All heavy atoms as an XYZ file, in Angstrom:
880
protein
N       0.838     -1.166     -0.024
C      -0.007      0.026      0.034
C       0.860      1.245      0.062
O       0.562      2.115     -0.721
C      -0.863     -0.025      1.139
C      -2.018      1.057      1.136
O      -2.659      1.229      0.083
O      -2.072      1.721      2.184
N       2.018      1.257      0.774
C       2.806      2.441      0.842
C       3.439      2.879     -0.484
O       3.712      3.994     -0.814
C       4.028      2.224      1.815
C       3.444      2.369      3.264
O       2.347      2.796      3.524
N       4.324      2.055      4.189
N       3.723      1.823     -1.362
C       4.379      2.104     -2.574
C       3.323      2.147     -3.805
O       3.743      2.202     -4.861
C       5.573      1.096     -2.836
C       5.016     -0.392     -2.993
C       6.545      1.202     -1.904
C       6.093     -1.282     -3.377
N       2.082      1.975     -3.500
C       0.976      2.130     -4.440
C       1.164      1.162     -5.643
O       1.035      1.476     -6.767
C       0.997      3.527     -5.045
S       0.717      4.762     -3.779
N       1.529     -0.068     -5.207
C       1.721     -1.191     -6.204
C       0.992     -2.454     -5.728
O       1.184     -2.700     -4.542
C       3.237     -1.411     -6.446
O       3.741     -0.157     -6.862
C       3.432     -2.443     -7.512
N       0.525     -3.230     -6.511
C      -0.075     -4.479     -6.217
C       0.915     -5.381     -5.565
O       2.020     -5.524     -6.178
C      -0.619     -5.162     -7.441
C      -1.395     -6.339     -7.309
O      -0.758     -7.280     -6.928
N      -2.674     -6.297     -7.546
N       0.604     -6.113     -4.585
C       1.474     -6.905     -3.875
C       1.993     -8.152     -4.750
O       3.111     -8.601     -4.592
C       0.864     -7.527     -2.631
O      -0.303     -8.288     -2.886
N       1.181     -8.563     -5.692
C       1.670     -9.628     -6.619
C       2.778     -9.098     -7.488
O       3.798     -9.842     -7.681
C       0.439    -10.095     -7.452
N       2.683     -7.868     -7.940
C       3.763     -7.246     -8.677
C       4.988     -7.068     -7.857
O       6.190     -7.380     -8.395
C       3.332     -5.831     -9.282
C       4.351     -5.197     -9.962
C       4.569     -5.599    -11.326
N       5.650     -4.831    -11.987
C       6.599     -5.394    -12.749
N       6.584     -6.573    -13.016
N       7.359     -4.648    -13.279
N       4.825     -6.714     -6.598
C       6.095     -6.615     -5.716
C       6.804     -7.913     -5.511
O       7.920     -8.006     -5.596
C       5.716     -6.025     -4.382
C       6.825     -6.122     -3.408
C       5.181     -4.592     -4.549
N       5.995     -9.063     -5.347
C       6.536    -10.404     -5.202
C       7.355    -10.841     -6.407
O       8.333    -11.397     -6.457
C       5.411    -11.389     -4.810
C       4.928    -11.268     -3.337
C       4.089    -12.407     -2.987
N       2.857    -12.515     -3.716
C       1.737    -11.783     -3.403
N       1.787    -11.039     -2.365
N       0.695    -11.894     -4.164
N       6.797    -10.558     -7.663
C       7.420    -10.869     -8.870
C       8.789    -10.064     -8.962
O       9.852    -10.772     -9.388
C       6.529    -10.507    -10.077
C       5.488    -11.427    -10.328
C       4.521    -11.082    -11.417
C       3.420    -11.898    -11.592
N       2.441    -11.473    -12.666
N       8.820     -8.857     -8.654
C      10.088     -8.097     -8.744
C      11.071     -8.533     -7.694
O      12.154     -8.834     -7.940
C       9.674     -6.498     -8.503
C      10.996     -5.723     -8.265
C       8.865     -5.913     -9.742
N      10.501     -8.840     -6.603
C      11.431     -9.226     -5.453
C      11.988    -10.620     -5.690
O      13.211    -10.979     -5.397
C      10.806     -9.253     -4.021
C      10.341     -7.784     -3.665
S      11.678     -6.542     -3.751
C      12.665     -6.908     -2.324
N      11.254    -11.491     -6.419
C      11.771    -12.825     -6.762
C      12.931    -12.781     -7.812
O      13.866    -13.463     -7.599
C      10.680    -13.667     -7.367
N      12.799    -11.829     -8.649
C      13.928    -11.550     -9.653
C      15.159    -11.005     -8.880
O      16.317    -11.412     -9.209
C      13.474    -10.720    -10.685
C      12.507    -11.221    -11.644
C      12.144    -10.297    -12.884
C      11.229    -10.963    -13.831
N      10.931    -10.015    -14.938
N      14.913    -10.137     -7.962
C      16.054     -9.525     -7.253
C      16.711    -10.598     -6.434
O      17.995    -10.514     -6.163
C      15.613     -8.358     -6.387
C      15.068     -7.147     -7.130
C      14.589     -6.077     -6.202
C      16.156     -6.551     -7.989
N      15.839    -11.482     -5.762
C      16.449    -12.586     -5.009
C      17.283    -13.495     -5.914
O      18.367    -13.848     -5.522
C      15.324    -13.364     -4.290
C      15.913    -14.506     -3.465
C      14.750    -15.269     -2.690
C      15.408    -16.360     -1.890
N      14.473    -17.224     -1.271
N      16.707    -13.868     -7.064
C      17.527    -14.745     -7.864
C      18.882    -14.140     -8.434
O      19.838    -14.790     -8.546
C      16.671    -14.936     -9.233
C      17.169    -15.920    -10.222
C      16.245    -16.142    -11.406
C      16.908    -17.144    -12.407
N      15.948    -17.398    -13.479
N      18.949    -12.746     -8.372
C      20.131    -12.070     -8.797
C      21.110    -11.852     -7.572
O      22.087    -11.131     -7.659
C      19.866    -10.715     -9.424
N      20.660    -12.382     -6.434
C      21.359    -12.267     -5.060
C      21.529    -10.795     -4.626
O      22.490    -10.440     -3.960
C      22.714    -12.872     -5.232
C      22.722    -14.436     -5.457
O      21.874    -15.037     -4.805
N      23.348    -14.917     -6.483
N      20.470    -10.114     -4.903
C      20.476     -8.625     -4.348
C      19.696     -8.575     -3.087
O      19.885     -7.479     -2.369
C      19.924     -7.677     -5.467
C      20.814     -7.628     -6.642
C      20.117     -6.872     -7.833
C      22.213     -6.879     -6.332
N      18.754     -9.386     -2.860
C      17.851     -9.460     -1.654
C      17.881    -10.927     -1.093
O      18.153    -11.803     -1.819
C      16.465     -8.889     -1.856
C      16.392     -7.541     -2.297
C      15.654     -9.854     -2.653
N      17.612    -10.892      0.296
C      17.464    -12.235      0.777
C      16.018    -12.152      1.438
O      15.450    -11.179      1.743
C      18.491    -12.596      1.802
C      18.570    -11.668      3.046
C      19.710    -11.999      3.842
O      20.613    -12.828      3.638
O      19.657    -11.568      5.104
N      15.423    -13.380      1.738
C      14.134    -13.351      2.217
C      14.231    -14.121      3.627
O      15.100    -14.870      3.948
C      13.208    -14.187      1.365
O      13.634    -15.490      1.216
C      12.932    -13.462      0.066
N      13.240    -13.761      4.433
C      12.960    -14.264      5.784
C      11.603    -14.474      5.894
O      10.710    -13.744      5.560
C      13.437    -13.357      6.837
C      13.249    -14.011      8.222
C      13.597    -13.082      9.385
N      15.034    -12.974      9.417
C      15.667    -12.079     10.157
N      15.131    -11.296     10.844
N      17.073    -12.074     10.089
N      11.187    -15.805      6.192
C       9.850    -16.185      6.330
C       9.349    -15.879      7.822
O      10.088    -15.770      8.593
C       9.630    -17.735      5.966
C       9.913    -17.891      4.520
C       9.793    -19.481      4.033
O       9.076    -20.090      4.762
O      10.400    -19.718      3.080
N       8.087    -15.995      7.923
C       7.435    -15.941      9.231
C       6.830    -14.528      9.528
O       6.739    -13.633      8.599
N       6.389    -14.334     10.782
C       5.779    -13.094     11.189
C       6.776    -11.901     11.101
O       6.212    -10.803     10.838
C       5.221    -13.173     12.521
O       6.234    -13.587     13.416
C       4.106    -14.238     12.544
N       7.968    -12.145     11.262
C       9.060    -10.992     11.137
C       9.701    -11.104      9.783
O      10.772    -10.511      9.621
C      10.123    -11.028     12.274
C       9.373    -10.733     13.601
C      10.744    -12.277     12.274
N       9.109    -11.726      8.835
C       9.718    -11.981      7.611
C       9.647    -10.805      6.598
O       9.127     -9.746      6.927
N      10.174    -11.052      5.358
C      10.194     -9.958      4.430
C      11.491    -10.129      3.597
O      12.052    -11.125      3.512
N      11.897     -9.017      3.018
C      12.983     -8.930      2.060
C      14.007     -8.076      2.690
O      13.578     -7.113      3.323
C      12.612     -8.316      0.693
C      11.550     -9.274      0.060
C      10.271     -9.051      0.083
C      11.972    -10.310     -0.702
C       9.375     -9.846     -0.480
C      11.153    -11.065     -1.449
C       9.842    -10.892     -1.315
O       8.920    -11.656     -1.998
N      15.248     -8.375      2.448
C      16.424     -7.404      2.957
C      17.552     -7.296      1.825
O      17.946     -8.360      1.301
C      17.014     -7.988      4.183
C      18.097     -7.115      4.816
C      18.500     -7.846      6.191
N      19.498     -8.771      5.921
C      20.712     -8.680      6.158
N      21.291     -7.564      6.595
N      21.685     -9.652      5.847
N      17.881     -6.188      1.548
C      18.895     -5.903      0.648
C      20.292     -6.454      1.202
O      20.583     -6.095      2.318
C      18.976     -4.348      0.424
C      20.122     -3.977     -0.664
C      19.946     -4.302     -1.917
C      21.212     -3.257     -0.168
C      21.068     -4.036     -2.777
C      22.232     -2.963     -0.944
C      22.159     -3.308     -2.330
N      21.008     -7.128      0.358
C      22.134     -7.749      0.930
C      23.434     -7.211      0.218
O      24.563     -7.635      0.522
C      22.212     -9.351      0.696
C      21.090     -9.830      1.682
C      22.006     -9.763     -0.619
N      23.359     -6.338     -0.682
C      24.579     -5.833     -1.320
C      25.161     -4.656     -0.614
O      24.540     -4.200      0.346
N      26.182     -4.189     -1.256
C      26.822     -2.946     -0.761
C      26.175     -1.881     -1.512
O      26.261     -1.684     -2.723
C      28.287     -2.981     -0.935
C      28.921     -1.650     -0.555
O      28.340     -0.569     -0.529
N      30.218     -1.814     -0.063
N      25.413     -0.964     -0.768
C      24.573      0.123     -1.458
C      25.361      0.963     -2.279
O      24.938      1.560     -3.282
C      23.806      0.840     -0.402
N      26.651      1.149     -1.977
C      27.572      1.983     -2.742
C      28.035      1.222     -4.072
O      28.488      1.994     -5.027
C      28.784      2.512     -1.999
C      28.367      3.393     -0.913
O      27.860      4.379     -1.239
N      28.748      3.112      0.314
N      27.936     -0.017     -3.965
C      28.417     -0.724     -5.249
C      27.421     -1.136     -6.174
O      27.660     -1.584     -7.363
C      29.264     -1.948     -4.783
C      30.479     -1.566     -4.042
O      31.088     -0.527     -4.283
O      30.923     -2.507     -3.240
N      26.107     -1.120     -5.743
C      25.030     -1.578     -6.725
C      24.437     -0.317     -7.338
O      23.734      0.441     -6.739
C      24.048     -2.341     -5.879
C      22.849     -2.807     -6.680
C      24.606     -3.535     -5.154
N      24.641     -0.372     -8.641
C      23.982      0.721     -9.464
C      22.726      0.256    -10.013
O      22.323     -0.914    -10.018
C      25.035      1.161    -10.562
O      25.109      0.013    -11.406
N      22.004      1.191    -10.387
C      20.597      0.995    -10.917
C      20.665      0.176    -12.156
O      19.629     -0.552    -12.462
C      19.830      2.233    -11.092
C      19.547      3.001     -9.824
C      18.735      4.292    -10.096
C      18.850      2.244     -8.678
N      21.659      0.165    -12.910
C      21.669     -0.734    -14.069
C      21.798     -2.145    -13.677
O      21.276     -2.970    -14.435
C      22.762     -0.347    -15.141
C      24.158     -0.694    -14.623
O      24.551     -0.337    -13.488
O      24.830     -1.301    -15.494
N      22.521     -2.431    -12.570
C      22.474     -3.802    -11.961
C      21.043     -4.223    -11.762
O      20.676     -5.317    -11.988
C      23.474     -3.909    -10.899
C      24.892     -3.725    -11.280
C      23.136     -5.311    -10.122
C      25.917     -3.559    -10.111
N      20.312     -3.374    -11.018
C      18.897     -3.682    -10.734
C      18.160     -3.847    -11.997
O      17.404     -4.800    -12.116
C      18.258     -2.507     -9.910
C      19.021     -2.321     -8.606
C      16.864     -2.778     -9.643
C      19.105     -3.336     -7.655
N      18.296     -2.994    -12.964
C      17.499     -3.141    -14.230
C      17.919     -4.432    -14.983
O      17.062     -5.089    -15.694
C      17.690     -1.867    -15.175
O      18.985     -1.817    -15.651
N      19.078     -4.834    -14.907
C      19.567     -6.121    -15.501
C      18.839     -7.325    -14.804
O      18.372     -8.155    -15.495
C      21.074     -6.369    -15.480
C      21.796     -5.517    -16.530
O      21.159     -4.972    -17.435
O      23.028     -5.372    -16.363
N      18.820     -7.198    -13.476
C      18.065     -8.313    -12.642
C      16.590     -8.303    -13.032
O      16.098     -9.481    -13.061
C      18.350     -7.991    -11.258
N      16.028     -7.285    -13.304
C      14.576     -7.231    -13.626
C      14.329     -7.375    -15.127
O      13.191     -7.371    -15.687
C      14.054     -5.882    -13.292
C      14.166     -5.677    -11.693
C      13.618     -4.404    -11.335
C      13.418     -6.693    -10.976
N      15.449     -7.590    -15.919
C      15.186     -7.723    -17.404
C      14.432     -6.487    -18.101
O      13.638     -6.729    -18.827
C      14.538     -9.027    -17.811
C      15.263    -10.256    -17.316
O      16.420    -10.293    -17.457
O      14.571    -11.218    -16.860
N      14.953     -5.374    -17.665
C      14.281     -4.183    -18.094
C      14.786     -3.651    -19.381
O      16.041     -3.625    -19.539
C      14.484     -3.063    -17.010
O      13.888     -3.465    -15.744
C      13.635     -1.859    -17.388
N      13.862     -3.362    -20.335
C      14.147     -2.620    -21.463
C      13.466     -1.208    -21.398
O      12.288     -1.268    -21.090
C      13.639     -3.331    -22.748
C      14.568     -4.582    -23.062
C      14.637     -5.016    -24.461
N      14.723     -3.986    -25.455
C      15.803     -3.613    -26.137
N      16.984     -4.037    -25.681
N      15.733     -2.650    -27.050
N      14.175     -0.244    -21.666
C      13.636      1.117    -21.319
C      12.877      1.618    -22.566
O      11.867      2.366    -22.450
C      14.604      2.047    -20.854
C      15.312      1.634    -19.561
C      16.430      0.898    -19.518
C      14.588      1.940    -18.442
C      16.917      0.418    -18.323
C      15.085      1.450    -17.155
C      16.303      0.748    -17.166
N      13.319      1.153    -23.743
C      12.726      1.563    -24.981
C      12.681      0.317    -25.801
O      13.571     -0.424    -26.034
C      13.531      2.610    -25.691
C      12.848      3.075    -26.945
C      13.858      3.826    -24.820
N      11.298      0.165    -26.317
C      11.250     -0.965    -27.182
C      10.006     -0.636    -28.128
O       9.001     -0.046    -27.717
C      11.009     -2.354    -26.522
C       9.918     -2.499    -25.545
C       9.914     -3.765    -24.830
O      10.532     -4.665    -25.318
O       9.488     -3.824    -23.659
N       9.968     -1.308    -29.256
C       8.791     -1.031    -30.192
C       8.116     -2.401    -30.240
O       8.715     -3.441    -30.282
C       9.337     -0.597    -31.563
C      10.046      0.728    -31.472
S      10.355      1.374    -33.085
C       8.881      1.439    -33.880
N       6.875     -2.333    -30.267
C       5.904     -3.404    -30.422
C       5.675     -3.928    -31.852
O       4.879     -4.854    -32.060
C       4.611     -3.104    -29.684
C       4.722     -2.941    -28.303
O       5.652     -3.384    -27.663
N       3.874     -2.146    -27.746
N       6.210     -3.153    -32.776
C       5.996     -3.567    -34.162
C       7.230     -3.270    -34.903
O       8.065     -2.476    -34.526
C       4.839     -2.955    -34.799
C       4.950     -1.359    -34.752
C       4.544     -0.595    -33.708
C       5.504     -0.519    -35.784
N       4.862      0.826    -33.972
C       5.493      0.816    -35.301
C       6.045     -0.737    -37.061
C       5.889      1.883    -35.952
C       6.441      0.334    -37.776
C       6.433      1.507    -37.279
N       7.456     -3.892    -36.028
C       8.513     -3.593    -37.066
C       7.960     -3.225    -38.369
O       7.169     -3.974    -38.946
C       9.491     -4.872    -37.219
C      10.334     -4.965    -36.006
C      11.240     -6.076    -36.188
N      12.615     -5.623    -36.515
C      13.426     -6.183    -37.323
N      13.094     -7.312    -37.938
N      14.621     -5.790    -37.531
N       8.442     -2.239    -38.998
C       8.083     -1.820    -40.271
C       8.947     -2.416    -41.286
O      10.185     -2.605    -41.096
C       7.980     -0.324    -40.312
O       8.335      0.192    -41.498
N       8.559     -2.637    -42.502
C       9.401     -3.177    -43.503
C       9.753     -4.611    -43.593
O       9.113     -5.360    -42.724
N      10.301     -4.953    -44.503
C      10.633     -6.424    -44.658
C      12.041     -6.534    -45.597
O      12.189     -5.845    -46.486
C       9.562     -7.144    -45.456
O       9.965     -8.477    -45.692
N      12.959     -7.431    -45.063
C      14.246     -7.471    -45.715
C      14.109     -8.001    -47.073
O      14.974     -7.853    -47.888
C      15.069     -8.485    -44.967
C      15.662     -7.883    -43.610
N      15.136     -8.292    -42.391
C      16.543     -6.945    -43.427
C      15.695     -7.564    -41.487
N      16.569     -6.679    -42.049
N      12.969     -8.759    -47.471
C      12.886     -9.326    -48.849
C      12.362     -8.196    -49.908
O      12.159     -8.682    -51.022
C      12.206    -10.607    -48.838
C      10.778    -10.501    -48.361
O      10.411     -9.395    -47.900
O      10.009    -11.391    -48.507
N      12.054     -7.152    -49.550
C      11.442     -6.150    -50.482
C      12.667     -5.479    -51.185
O      13.761     -5.263    -50.729
C      10.687     -5.013    -49.731
C       9.552     -5.500    -48.888
C       8.512     -5.955    -49.805
C       7.215     -6.432    -48.967
N       6.120     -6.889    -49.814
N      12.296     -5.135    -52.439
C      13.248     -4.377    -53.285
C      13.522     -2.868    -52.992
O      14.512     -2.486    -53.026
C      12.793     -4.496    -54.690
N      12.479     -2.400    -52.306
C      12.572     -1.071    -51.836
C      13.649     -0.813    -50.705
O      13.513     -1.641    -49.735
C      11.168     -0.572    -51.333
S      11.150      1.073    -50.567
N      14.555      0.193    -50.909
C      15.608      0.238    -49.870
C      15.009      0.633    -48.563
O      15.443      0.334    -47.435
C      16.614      1.351    -50.384
C      17.457      0.829    -51.546
C      18.298      1.974    -51.936
C      18.366     -0.353    -51.266
N      13.925      1.517    -48.518
C      13.334      1.927    -47.356
C      12.689      0.751    -46.645
O      12.908      0.548    -45.455
C      12.266      3.043    -47.516
C      11.503      3.399    -46.211
C      12.943      4.209    -48.181
N      11.888     -0.022    -47.295
C      11.191     -1.213    -46.825
C      12.123     -2.182    -46.290
O      11.924     -2.783    -45.215
C      10.155     -1.865    -47.718
N      13.314     -2.475    -47.013
C      14.275     -3.464    -46.654
C      15.181     -3.059    -45.651
O      15.779     -3.838    -44.961
C      14.898     -3.953    -47.843
O      15.710     -3.103    -48.365
N      15.412     -1.726    -45.449
C      16.396     -1.322    -44.436
C      15.868     -0.671    -43.214
O      16.620     -0.494    -42.289
N      14.725     -0.257    -43.185
C      14.037      0.646    -41.988
C      14.054     -0.074    -40.764
O      14.423      0.469    -39.689
C      12.766      1.108    -42.401
C      12.210      2.072    -41.356
S      13.273      3.521    -41.040
C      13.085      4.356    -42.544
N      13.682     -1.440    -40.807
C      13.565     -2.132    -39.410
C      14.983     -2.254    -38.820
O      15.173     -2.016    -37.545
C      12.990     -3.442    -39.583
O      13.832     -4.246    -40.454
N      16.125     -2.501    -39.489
C      17.407     -2.406    -38.959
C      17.856     -1.153    -38.399
O      18.455     -1.035    -37.386
C      18.315     -3.087    -39.941
C      18.280     -4.586    -40.243
O      17.626     -5.267    -39.405
O      18.637     -4.965    -41.196
N      17.551     -0.176    -39.101
C      17.923      1.154    -38.718
C      17.177      1.574    -37.467
O      17.663      2.106    -36.494
C      17.513      2.258    -39.823
C      17.627      3.669    -39.238
C      18.383      2.075    -41.065
N      15.859      1.241    -37.386
C      15.094      1.597    -36.159
C      15.587      0.732    -34.985
O      15.625      1.226    -33.788
C      13.625      1.411    -36.457
C      13.109      2.429    -37.298
S      13.342      4.072    -36.894
C      12.439      4.221    -35.332
N      15.831     -0.579    -35.232
C      16.388     -1.385    -34.127
C      17.703     -0.811    -33.479
O      17.778     -0.820    -32.326
C      16.702     -2.774    -34.771
C      15.501     -3.562    -34.940
O      14.285     -3.198    -34.432
O      15.700     -4.680    -35.520
N      18.540     -0.240    -34.437
C      19.822      0.278    -33.846
C      19.604      1.541    -33.134
O      20.090      1.765    -32.065
C      20.749      0.636    -35.007
C      21.285     -0.633    -35.724
O      21.335     -1.757    -35.073
O      21.924     -0.511    -36.877
N      18.570      2.391    -33.540
C      18.225      3.613    -32.883
C      17.698      3.299    -31.516
O      18.058      3.770    -30.500
C      17.256      4.444    -33.677
C      17.958      5.002    -34.845
C      16.726      5.640    -32.846
C      17.070      5.672    -35.887
N      16.811      2.274    -31.496
C      16.127      1.882    -30.267
C      17.192      1.429    -29.295
O      17.107      1.613    -28.169
C      14.960      0.836    -30.448
C      13.883      1.494    -31.262
C      14.513      0.178    -29.123
C      13.114      2.627    -30.601
N      18.108      0.507    -29.639
C      19.187      0.123    -28.842
C      20.036      1.090    -28.375
O      20.448      1.076    -27.179
C      19.925     -1.049    -29.649
C      20.960     -1.682    -28.843
C      20.264     -2.669    -27.844
O      19.238     -3.195    -27.988
O      20.903     -2.794    -26.781
N      20.400      2.155    -29.140
C      21.228      3.180    -28.786
C      20.376      4.007    -27.528
O      21.062      4.442    -26.596
C      21.485      4.192    -29.843
C      22.562      3.603    -30.884
O      23.105      2.638    -30.534
O      22.656      4.205    -31.908
N      19.128      4.232    -27.775
C      18.414      4.982    -26.616
C      18.369      4.118    -25.354
O      18.587      4.711    -24.405
C      16.942      5.296    -27.182
C      16.947      6.251    -28.386
C      16.109      5.856    -26.122
C      15.694      6.449    -29.110
N      18.126      2.832    -25.619
C      18.082      2.040    -24.275
C      19.368      2.034    -23.651
O      19.564      2.077    -22.464
C      17.892      0.549    -24.753
C      17.296     -0.267    -23.638
O      16.258      0.046    -23.168
O      18.071     -1.238    -23.252
N      20.532      1.874    -24.448
C      21.832      1.948    -23.770
C      22.151      3.355    -23.171
O      22.891      3.354    -22.096
C      23.058      1.677    -24.942
C      24.392      1.700    -24.448
C      24.666      0.839    -23.145
O      24.045     -0.231    -23.090
O      25.371      1.299    -22.251
N      21.671      4.352    -23.665
C      21.795      5.799    -23.173
C      21.118      5.689    -21.817
O      21.707      6.231    -20.751
C      21.165      6.853    -23.948
O      21.941      6.990    -25.122
N      19.950      5.181    -21.670
C      19.308      5.036    -20.244
C      20.236      4.144    -19.327
O      20.405      4.660    -18.126
C      17.923      4.354    -20.386
S      16.793      5.285    -21.424
N      20.754      3.162    -19.793
C      21.548      2.315    -18.894
C      22.863      3.041    -18.409
O      23.275      2.882    -17.344
C      21.949      0.950    -19.499
C      20.766      0.141    -19.913
C      21.127     -1.159    -20.488
N      20.013     -2.037    -20.625
C      19.362     -2.650    -19.643
N      19.762     -2.613    -18.451
N      18.241     -3.319    -19.906
N      23.469      3.834    -19.329
C      24.569      4.619    -19.029
C      24.275      5.633    -17.814
O      24.993      5.657    -16.894
C      25.039      5.520    -20.264
C      26.236      6.229    -19.930
C      26.750      7.091    -21.210
C      27.986      7.965    -20.843
N      28.281      8.651    -21.927
N      23.119      6.205    -17.840
C      22.677      7.084    -16.795
C      22.493      6.247    -15.585
O      22.987      6.697    -14.463
C      21.347      7.870    -17.090
C      21.708      8.867    -18.294
C      20.791      8.591    -15.932
C      20.409      9.425    -18.812
N      21.965      5.136    -15.556
C      21.601      4.291    -14.379
C      22.973      3.693    -13.727
O      23.062      3.454    -12.636
C      20.721      3.141    -14.764
C      19.329      3.512    -15.167
C      18.412      2.360    -15.412
C      18.673      4.322    -13.972
N      24.029      3.576    -14.649
C      25.293      3.092    -14.121
C      25.870      4.128    -13.217
O      26.678      3.812    -12.255
C      26.308      2.802    -15.260
C      26.147      1.405    -15.933
C      27.220      1.030    -16.728
N      27.194      1.652    -18.064
C      26.377      1.298    -19.139
N      25.679      0.276    -18.994
N      26.531      1.905    -20.242
N      25.472      5.365    -13.324
C      26.004      6.426    -12.402
C      25.227      6.607    -11.227
O      25.579      7.472    -10.349
C      26.010      7.748    -13.226
C      26.926      7.643    -14.436
C      26.838      8.825    -15.462
O      26.048      9.709    -15.086
O      27.443      8.768    -16.521
N      24.156      5.932    -11.090
C      23.168      6.094     -9.759
C      23.372      4.884     -8.959
O      23.136      3.690     -9.475
C      21.747      6.260    -10.276
C      21.630      7.432    -11.248
C      21.797      8.705    -10.675
C      21.435      9.828    -11.702
N      21.854     11.207    -11.274
N      23.536      4.956     -7.662
C      23.629      3.784     -6.821
C      22.421      3.793     -5.842
O      21.804      4.677     -5.621
C      24.969      3.771     -5.982
O      24.859      4.993     -5.143
C      26.165      3.967     -6.964
N      22.307      2.551     -5.207
C      21.314      2.416     -4.154
C      21.578      3.424     -3.057
O      20.681      3.965     -2.480
C      21.324      0.934     -3.685
C      20.903     -0.086     -4.795
C      20.363      0.790     -2.466
C      19.497      0.201     -5.295
N      22.949      3.614     -2.751
C      23.266      4.537     -1.640
C      22.796      5.883     -1.991
O      22.273      6.697     -1.006
C      24.775      4.532     -1.402
N      22.836      6.295     -3.244
C      22.421      7.627     -3.648
C      20.811      7.807     -3.526
O      20.420      8.894     -3.079
C      22.866      7.968     -5.036
C      24.287      8.216     -5.207
C      24.796      8.265     -6.698
O      24.214      7.444     -7.498
N      25.742      9.005     -6.982
N      20.206      6.831     -3.887
C      18.779      6.783     -3.668
C      18.321      6.865     -2.190
O      17.565      7.685     -1.874
C      18.080      5.537     -4.335
C      18.405      5.498     -5.770
C      16.557      5.417     -4.060
C      17.853      6.649     -6.670
N      19.059      6.024     -1.429
C      18.805      6.032     -0.037
C      19.080      7.335      0.543
O      18.238      7.898      1.425
C      19.674      4.929      0.721
C      19.512      4.713      2.247
O      18.456      4.388      2.642
O      20.366      5.295      2.899
N      20.075      8.101      0.327
C      20.520      9.371      0.697
C      19.438     10.325      0.375
O      19.028     11.153      1.108
C      21.822      9.816      0.185
C      22.267     11.155      0.512
C      22.443     11.450      2.026
O      22.819     10.454      2.770
O      22.307     12.622      2.445
N      18.984     10.269     -0.801
C      17.963     11.250     -1.361
C      16.649     11.010     -0.605
O      15.977     12.006     -0.144
C      17.829     11.071     -2.838
C      16.950     12.138     -3.354
C      17.036     12.203     -4.864
N      16.013     13.207     -5.313
C      15.838     13.309     -6.613
N      16.328     12.592     -7.467
N      14.840     14.246     -6.947
N      16.179      9.841     -0.338
C      14.952      9.604      0.319
C      15.036      9.918      1.852
O      14.121     10.561      2.291
C      14.556      8.080      0.170
C      14.186      7.899     -1.262
C      13.358      7.717      1.123
C      13.950      6.298     -1.575
N      16.201      9.546      2.399
C      16.231      9.702      3.970
C      17.016     10.904      4.345
O      17.248     11.077      5.560
C      16.781      8.409      4.523
C      15.916      7.267      4.290
C      16.265      6.241      3.406
C      14.515      7.075      4.998
C      15.363      5.155      3.137
C      13.843      6.051      4.662
C      14.154      5.137      3.771
N      17.356     11.857      3.483
C      18.159     13.011      3.797
C      17.529     13.832      4.927
O      18.086     14.199      5.835
C      18.354     13.782      2.581
C      19.208     15.043      2.778
C      19.449     15.878      1.528
C      20.350     16.997      1.736
N      20.490     17.736      0.410
N      16.199     14.123      4.812
C      15.538     14.939      5.737
C      15.501     14.286      7.089
O      15.643     14.963      8.113
C      14.088     15.240      5.214
C      14.087     16.227      4.088
C      12.597     16.429      3.641
C      12.665     17.398      2.413
N      11.317     17.562      1.889
N      15.406     12.975      7.136
C      15.257     12.216      8.437
C      16.605     12.390      9.142
O      16.669     12.458     10.387
C      14.958     10.775      8.110
C      14.597     10.020      9.424
C      14.163      8.642      8.970
O      13.068      8.476      8.481
O      14.952      7.649      9.164
N      17.715     12.332      8.414
C      18.952     12.341      8.997
C      19.411     13.833      9.495
O      20.231     13.956     10.364
C      20.120     11.888      7.992
C      19.985     10.462      7.632
C      20.856      9.989      6.594
C      20.671      8.501      6.150
N      21.660      8.165      4.972
N      18.788     14.788      8.875
C      19.076     16.184      9.335
C      18.556     16.483     10.664
O      18.031     16.359     11.579
C      18.599     17.145      8.264
C      19.272     16.933      7.085
C      18.797     18.018      5.984
O      17.594     18.496      6.144
O      19.354     18.093      4.936
């Protein structure tokens, strides 16, 4: 409820993070999830890899390689490359952000 997300979605995300050895679980009444990495060493691109996140993708492809038209036969590869470049740009930004930075930003007021 606090994160405004369905609990089933949270469990799916946390299962992937556990599989990537980024969290551990504890069962029972005091159970839950606990981050086990070094917050300064875990960047957001590591998290996005664990979650198999693609930031930009297209649901359709235009053109066909077997067409004589240069636009029709070449456009899908050109667009795939552009989409991949945009996705990589997002990952580059995420490599510069760590869990520790997120923690600091969220809890900064509490620490003051």
